[in-house]
C-alpha positions as CSV (number, residue, x, y, z in Angstrom):
1,M,-48.5,6.2,1.0
2,D,-50.4,3.0,2.0
3,H,-47.6,0.9,1.0
4,M,-44.7,3.0,2.4
5,I,-43.9,0.5,5.3
6,F,-44.0,-2.4,3.1
7,E,-41.9,-0.6,0.5
8,V,-39.5,0.3,3.0
9,G,-39.5,-3.0,4.6
10,T,-39.1,-4.7,1.7
11,A,-36.2,-3.0,0.8
12,L,-34.4,-3.3,4.1
13,L,-34.9,-7.1,3.3
14,L,-33.2,-7.2,0.3
15,V,-30.2,-5.4,2.2
16,A,-30.2,-8.0,4.7
17,I,-30.1,-10.9,2.1
18,A,-27.5,-8.9,0.0
19,S,-25.2,-8.5,3.5
20,V,-26.0,-12.2,4.4
21,L,-24.6,-13.0,0.6
22,A,-21.4,-11.1,1.2
23,G,-20.7,-12.9,4.6
24,K,-21.0,-16.1,3.1
25,L,-18.3,-15.0,0.2
26,K,-16.3,-13.2,3.0
27,L,-16.5,-10.4,0.8
28,S,-17.5,-6.3,1.9
29,I,-21.2,-5.5,2.2
30,I,-20.6,-2.2,0.2
31,P,-20.2,-2.9,-3.4
32,F,-23.2,-6.0,-3.1
33,L,-25.4,-3.0,-1.3
34,I,-24.3,-0.5,-4.3
35,I,-24.8,-3.1,-6.8
36,L,-28.5,-4.2,-5.2
37,G,-29.6,0.0,-5.2
38,M,-28.3,0.1,-9.0
39,L,-30.3,-3.2,-10.0
40,V,-33.5,-2.1,-8.4
41,G,-35.1,1.9,-8.2
42,P,-37.5,3.6,-11.3
43,H,-36.0,1.2,-13.7
44,A,-37.3,-2.1,-11.7
45,P,-40.0,-3.8,-12.4
46,T,-43.1,-4.7,-10.2
47,I,-43.5,-8.7,-9.7
48,G,-46.9,-9.1,-8.0
49,I,-46.7,-7.6,-4.5
50,F,-43.5,-6.3,-4.6
51,D,-42.7,-2.8,-6.2
52,F,-38.8,-2.5,-6.6
53,K,-39.1,0.8,-7.8
54,F,-39.4,2.0,-4.1
55,I,-40.8,5.4,-5.5
56,E,-43.2,6.5,-3.1
57,S,-40.1,5.1,-0.2
58,Q,-37.1,6.4,-2.0
59,E,-36.9,9.8,0.2
60,I,-37.4,8.2,3.3
61,I,-34.4,5.2,2.3
62,G,-32.4,8.2,1.1
63,F,-33.2,9.8,4.8
64,L,-32.1,6.8,6.5
65,G,-29.2,6.6,4.9
66,R,-28.4,10.5,5.7
67,I,-29.0,8.8,9.4
68,G,-26.4,6.1,8.6
69,V,-23.4,8.5,7.1
70,L,-24.2,10.5,10.4
71,F,-23.7,7.2,12.5
72,L,-20.5,5.9,9.8
73,L,-18.7,9.5,11.0
74,F,-19.8,9.7,14.5
75,Y,-18.3,6.6,15.1
76,L,-15.1,7.5,13.3
77,G,-14.9,10.5,15.6
78,L,-15.0,8.4,18.6
79,E,-12.2,6.2,17.9
80,F,-10.0,9.0,16.9
81,S,-8.4,11.6,19.2
82,V,-6.0,14.4,19.4
83,S,-3.8,12.7,21.9
84,K,-3.2,10.2,19.3
85,L,-2.1,12.1,16.5
86,I,0.5,13.5,19.2
87,K,1.5,10.0,20.0
88,S,1.9,9.2,16.5
89,G,5.7,9.7,15.8
90,R,7.2,11.1,12.9
91,N,7.1,7.5,10.7
92,I,3.1,8.0,10.8
93,V,3.4,12.0,9.9
94,F,5.6,11.3,7.2
95,G,3.8,8.1,5.9
96,G,0.5,9.8,5.7
97,T,1.7,12.8,4.3
98,I,3.1,10.6,1.3
99,Y,0.2,9.0,1.1
100,V,-2.3,12.4,1.1
101,L,-0.2,14.3,-1.4
102,M,0.6,12.1,-3.8
103,N,-3.1,10.5,-4.1
104,F,-4.5,14.0,-3.5
105,L,-2.1,15.8,-6.9
106,I,-2.6,12.8,-8.9
107,G,-6.1,13.1,-8.3
108,L,-6.2,16.8,-9.6
109,A,-4.0,16.2,-12.2
110,Y,-6.3,13.8,-13.3
111,G,-9.1,16.1,-12.9
112,F,-8.0,18.6,-15.5
113,I,-6.6,15.8,-17.6
114,V,-10.2,15.0,-17.9
115,N,-11.3,18.7,-18.6
116,F,-13.1,18.7,-15.2
117,P,-14.0,21.7,-14.1
118,L,-11.9,23.1,-11.2
119,F,-14.8,22.5,-8.2
120,E,-15.0,19.0,-9.9
121,T,-11.9,18.2,-9.9
122,L,-11.0,18.8,-6.1
123,I,-13.9,16.4,-5.5
124,I,-12.1,13.9,-7.3
125,A,-9.1,14.7,-6.0
126,G,-10.6,14.0,-2.4
127,M,-12.0,11.1,-3.6
128,L,-9.0,9.2,-4.4
129,S,-7.2,10.3,-1.4
130,V,-9.6,8.6,1.2
131,S,-9.6,4.9,1.9
132,S,-11.8,3.2,3.7
133,T,-11.3,2.7,7.0
134,A,-13.9,-0.2,7.5
135,I,-12.9,-2.2,4.8
136,V,-8.8,-1.8,5.6
137,A,-9.6,-2.8,8.8
138,K,-11.2,-6.1,8.0
139,T,-8.7,-6.8,5.6
140,L,-6.1,-7.0,8.5
141,V,-8.6,-8.7,10.4
142,E,-9.5,-11.5,7.9
143,L,-6.2,-11.8,6.5
144,R,-5.0,-12.3,10.3
145,R,-2.0,-9.6,9.9
146,T,-3.1,-7.5,13.0
147,G,0.3,-8.6,14.2
148,N,2.1,-8.0,11.3
149,S,5.4,-5.0,11.3
150,E,3.6,-3.0,9.0
151,T,0.4,-2.7,10.7
152,E,0.8,-0.2,13.1
153,L,2.0,2.4,10.5
154,I,-0.9,1.1,7.9
155,L,-3.2,2.3,11.1
156,G,-1.3,5.3,11.8
157,M,-1.4,6.6,7.8
158,I,-5.3,5.6,8.1
159,L,-5.4,7.9,11.3
160,F,-3.6,10.5,9.0
161,D,-5.7,10.3,6.1
162,D,-9.2,10.4,8.4
163,I,-8.0,14.5,9.8
164,F,-7.1,14.9,5.9
165,L,-10.5,14.1,5.4
166,A,-12.4,16.2,8.3
167,V,-10.1,19.1,6.8
168,F,-11.2,18.6,3.0
169,L,-15.0,17.8,4.3
170,S,-14.9,21.4,5.9
171,V,-12.9,23.5,3.5
172,M,-15.2,22.5,0.3
173,S,-18.5,22.2,2.4
174,G,-17.1,25.9,2.8
175,L,-16.3,26.7,-0.6
176,L,-19.7,24.6,-2.5
177,M,-22.0,25.3,1.0
178,G,-21.4,28.3,2.3
179,G,-22.9,30.3,-1.2
180,A,-20.1,32.7,-1.5
181,T,-19.0,34.5,-4.6
182,S,-16.4,36.7,-4.1
183,I,-12.9,35.6,-2.8
184,G,-13.7,37.5,0.5
185,G,-16.9,35.3,0.8
186,V,-15.0,32.4,-0.3
187,L,-12.1,33.0,2.1
188,L,-14.7,33.7,4.9
189,S,-16.9,30.3,4.4
190,V,-14.0,28.6,5.0
191,G,-12.6,29.7,7.6
192,I,-16.2,29.4,9.2
193,S,-15.5,25.9,8.7
194,I,-12.0,25.7,9.8
195,G,-12.7,27.5,12.6
196,Y,-15.6,25.6,13.7
197,M,-13.4,22.7,13.2
198,L,-10.9,23.7,15.7
199,L,-13.6,24.9,18.2
200,F,-13.9,20.7,18.4
201,F,-10.4,20.2,18.5
202,V,-10.3,22.7,21.6
203,I,-13.4,20.9,23.3
204,A,-11.6,17.7,23.0
205,R,-8.5,18.6,24.9
206,K,-9.7,20.8,27.6
207,G,-13.6,20.0,27.4
208,P,-13.8,15.9,29.0
209,P,-13.7,16.7,33.0
210,I,-17.0,18.5,32.0
211,L,-18.8,16.4,29.5
212,N,-17.2,13.7,32.0
213,K,-19.9,14.8,34.5
214,L,-22.7,15.7,31.6
215,L,-22.7,12.0,30.4
216,N,-22.5,10.4,34.1
217,I,-25.7,8.6,33.4
218,T,-26.7,5.4,34.5
219,S,-29.1,4.4,32.6
220,N,-28.6,3.3,28.9
221,E,-31.8,4.3,27.7
222,I,-31.3,7.3,29.0
223,F,-27.9,8.1,27.9
224,I,-28.2,6.7,24.3
225,I,-31.0,9.7,24.1
226,V,-28.8,12.6,25.2
227,V,-26.0,11.3,23.0
228,F,-28.0,11.0,20.0
229,S,-30.0,13.8,20.2
230,A,-27.3,16.5,21.2
231,L,-25.6,14.5,17.7
232,F,-28.3,15.0,15.4
233,F,-28.7,18.8,17.1
234,I,-25.1,19.3,16.2
235,A,-25.5,17.5,12.6
236,G,-27.9,20.0,12.0
237,F,-26.4,23.3,13.8
238,S,-23.2,22.4,11.2
239,E,-25.7,22.5,8.6
240,K,-26.2,25.7,9.1
241,L,-23.4,27.0,9.3
242,H,-22.5,25.5,5.6
243,V,-20.6,23.0,7.5
244,A,-21.8,19.3,6.4
245,E,-23.7,17.2,8.4
246,A,-21.2,14.5,8.0
247,I,-18.4,16.8,9.5
248,G,-20.6,18.2,12.7
249,A,-21.2,14.3,13.5
250,L,-17.6,13.5,13.2
251,L,-16.7,16.7,15.4
252,F,-18.9,15.7,17.9
253,G,-17.6,12.2,18.0
254,L,-14.0,13.6,18.4
255,A,-15.1,16.1,21.2
256,L,-16.4,12.6,23.0
257,S,-13.8,10.7,22.2
258,E,-11.3,11.5,25.1
259,T,-13.9,11.2,28.0
260,E,-14.2,8.4,30.0
261,H,-17.4,7.2,28.7
262,S,-16.2,6.9,25.0
263,K,-16.0,2.9,24.8
264,R,-19.4,3.2,26.4
265,I,-20.9,5.3,23.3
266,E,-19.1,3.2,20.8
267,Q,-20.4,0.0,22.2
268,L,-23.9,1.2,21.9
269,V,-23.3,3.3,18.5
270,V,-21.9,0.1,16.3
271,P,-25.5,-1.4,16.1
272,F,-27.1,1.9,14.7
273,R,-23.8,2.6,12.4
274,D,-23.9,-1.1,10.9
275,F,-27.3,-0.7,9.9
276,F,-27.8,2.7,8.8
277,G,-24.4,2.2,7.0
278,A,-25.9,-0.4,5.2
279,V,-29.0,1.6,4.4
280,F,-26.8,4.3,3.5
281,F,-25.2,2.2,0.4
282,F,-28.5,1.1,-0.8
283,S,-29.5,4.4,-0.8
284,F,-26.9,5.6,-2.9
285,G,-26.8,2.6,-5.8
286,L,-30.9,3.6,-5.7
287,G,-30.4,6.7,-7.3
288,I,-27.9,5.2,-9.7
289,D,-29.5,4.6,-13.2
290,P,-27.0,1.5,-14.5
291,L,-27.8,2.9,-17.6
292,T,-25.4,5.6,-17.1
293,L,-22.9,4.3,-16.2
294,G,-21.3,4.1,-19.0
295,D,-20.5,7.5,-19.7
296,A,-18.2,7.4,-16.8
297,A,-16.8,4.0,-17.4
298,W,-13.6,4.9,-19.0
299,I,-12.7,8.0,-16.5
300,A,-13.1,5.6,-13.3
301,V,-11.5,2.7,-14.9
302,G,-8.3,5.6,-15.5
303,A,-8.8,6.9,-11.4
304,V,-8.9,3.1,-10.5
305,C,-5.3,2.7,-11.9
306,L,-3.5,5.6,-11.3
307,T,-4.7,4.7,-7.2
308,I,-3.4,1.5,-8.0
309,L,0.0,3.2,-8.6
310,A,-0.2,6.2,-6.0
311,N,-0.7,3.6,-3.7
312,V,2.2,0.7,-4.0
313,L,4.5,4.0,-4.5
314,S,3.5,5.8,-1.2
315,G,3.3,2.4,0.8
316,M,6.8,1.4,-0.7
317,I,8.1,5.1,0.3
318,A,6.2,5.5,3.7
319,G,7.7,1.5,5.0
320,R,11.0,1.7,3.9
321,K,11.5,5.0,5.6
322,A,10.2,3.4,8.7
323,G,12.8,1.1,7.8
324,L,10.3,-1.8,6.7
325,S,11.2,-5.0,4.8
326,H,10.3,-4.4,0.7
327,K,7.2,-7.1,0.9
328,A,5.6,-5.0,4.4
329,S,5.9,-1.9,2.5
330,L,4.5,-3.5,-0.7
331,N,1.6,-4.7,2.0
332,I,0.8,-0.8,2.9
333,G,0.3,0.3,-0.1
334,L,-1.9,-2.8,-0.9
335,T,-3.9,-3.0,2.3
336,I,-4.9,0.8,1.8
337,M,-6.0,0.9,-1.3
338,A,-10.2,0.1,-1.2
339,R,-12.1,2.9,-1.3
340,G,-15.5,2.9,0.3
341,E,-17.8,4.8,2.6
342,F,-15.6,8.2,2.8
343,S,-14.9,8.4,-1.1
344,I,-18.8,8.3,-1.5
345,I,-19.3,11.0,1.5
346,V,-16.5,13.4,0.0
347,A,-19.1,12.7,-3.8
348,N,-22.0,13.2,-1.9
349,V,-20.5,17.0,-1.2
350,G,-20.6,18.0,-4.7
351,I,-23.3,16.3,-5.5
352,A,-25.3,18.0,-3.0
353,A,-24.0,21.4,-4.4
354,G,-25.2,20.9,-7.7
355,L,-21.9,20.0,-9.6
356,M,-21.6,17.9,-12.6
357,P,-24.1,14.6,-12.4
358,K,-21.4,12.9,-13.5
359,L,-19.5,12.4,-10.3
360,K,-22.5,10.4,-9.2
361,P,-21.6,7.2,-11.5
362,F,-18.1,8.0,-11.3
363,S,-18.0,7.8,-7.2
364,A,-19.7,4.7,-8.0
365,L,-17.7,3.0,-10.1
366,Y,-14.6,3.9,-8.8
367,V,-16.0,2.8,-5.2
368,L,-17.2,-0.6,-6.2
369,I,-14.3,-1.5,-8.3
370,L,-11.8,-0.5,-5.3
371,A,-14.1,-1.9,-2.7
372,I,-13.7,-5.5,-4.4
373,V,-10.2,-5.1,-5.9
374,G,-8.4,-3.7,-3.3
375,P,-8.9,-6.8,-0.4
376,M,-8.2,-9.0,-3.1
377,L,-4.5,-7.6,-3.8
378,A,-4.3,-7.5,-0.1
379,K,-4.7,-11.1,0.2
380,E,-2.5,-12.0,-3.2
381,S,0.3,-9.6,-1.9
382,K,2.8,-12.5,-1.3
383,H,2.2,-13.5,-5.0
384,I,2.5,-9.5,-6.2
385,Y,5.7,-8.7,-3.8
386,S,7.2,-12.3,-5.6
387,G,6.5,-11.0,-9.6
388,L,7.5,-7.7,-9.0
389,N,10.9,-9.1,-6.4
390,K,11.7,-10.7,-9.9
391,V,11.7,-7.3,-11.6
392,F,13.4,-4.8,-8.5
393,R,15.5,-7.6,-6.7
394,W,15.1,-6.3,-3.9
395,S,15.8,-9.7,-1.7
396,K,18.4,-12.2,-1.8
397,P,16.3,-15.8,-2.7
398,K,17.5,-16.9,0.5
399,E,15.6,-13.4,2.0
400,K,12.6,-13.6,-0.3
401,L,11.9,-17.5,1.7
402,K,12.8,-16.1,4.7
403,N,10.3,-13.5,4.6
404,M,7.5,-15.0,2.8
405,E,4.3,-15.7,5.2
């Protein structure tokens, strides 16, 4: 225990170096941090005063990582609002439904093909169905596509995907964490989870006037103490009801998203989201022994190939239904392909419930590959479109040149 602070400080220094390196290379920090965590840990060497095994500090690093999950989901809840869903329109609902259904059904089929049990198969299907909001947003900004015709639909589909994530995690936490064994008990656990979520939806719609008064605090210091205290209490209370603590954080963010203080909360929470979120990805990698990755390699690669296929097809269907060009529709599928923080959060629900140990290396490899490949494919969308256009002849040569970026 004497070296606890030094170990944690060393871990954070490594996280900072990896983040700077990712920034220099203009890549997502997620794969860098997961790989970093995998390279150190119990199997790592001790060099002088630096003990990269992090044995004494692993528990506290893991706890800091859990805080990162809470902030990630809390921020997501702040970004989403019930009113946005109502105003989204048919194209976004149709596109989001096609996207989630296609990925989820392919995930279910794949889980059964590789002979995973039912709950593990459901977790895999959930992982395949949720994009990384952070990576998708970063990709759109970096490629300067925020003004493109397809961007509104991309953001809408991501929003729809986030809603699916909330429902899925609520249901799975009810199934896996409720401790129910009979059909009635399972239904009760799931019902509690969904009812708990609906309660926050009602609060989000009807509660803003009261919340606005309660949060009318001038001092930023007191304001952030009140908000964060409520965040941690609600997350812990959710766990008592056998609802994942991360979902409690998301629902609390959702309840505050409709208030007049939402933008203020967002500005205050971003630094905590980024810092603790980085520790989360590092701590996730820290618990993975690289020597075990080989057992899940072929399963992860198969899932990646199916995800790429499902995303391209669903993007094309959603885009064309919305009246977009073939190129813009292809951009949709390639942009929303990245997987990251939310796929890991889904995997963690299964891992925490004691499901197959193989879920951890599988989720790590699956996320690593798509966190790197997804943005790369989006960047090369012009060339991918040109190649596919030669096969499918979507547009004539003149139209193709006109539509090129």
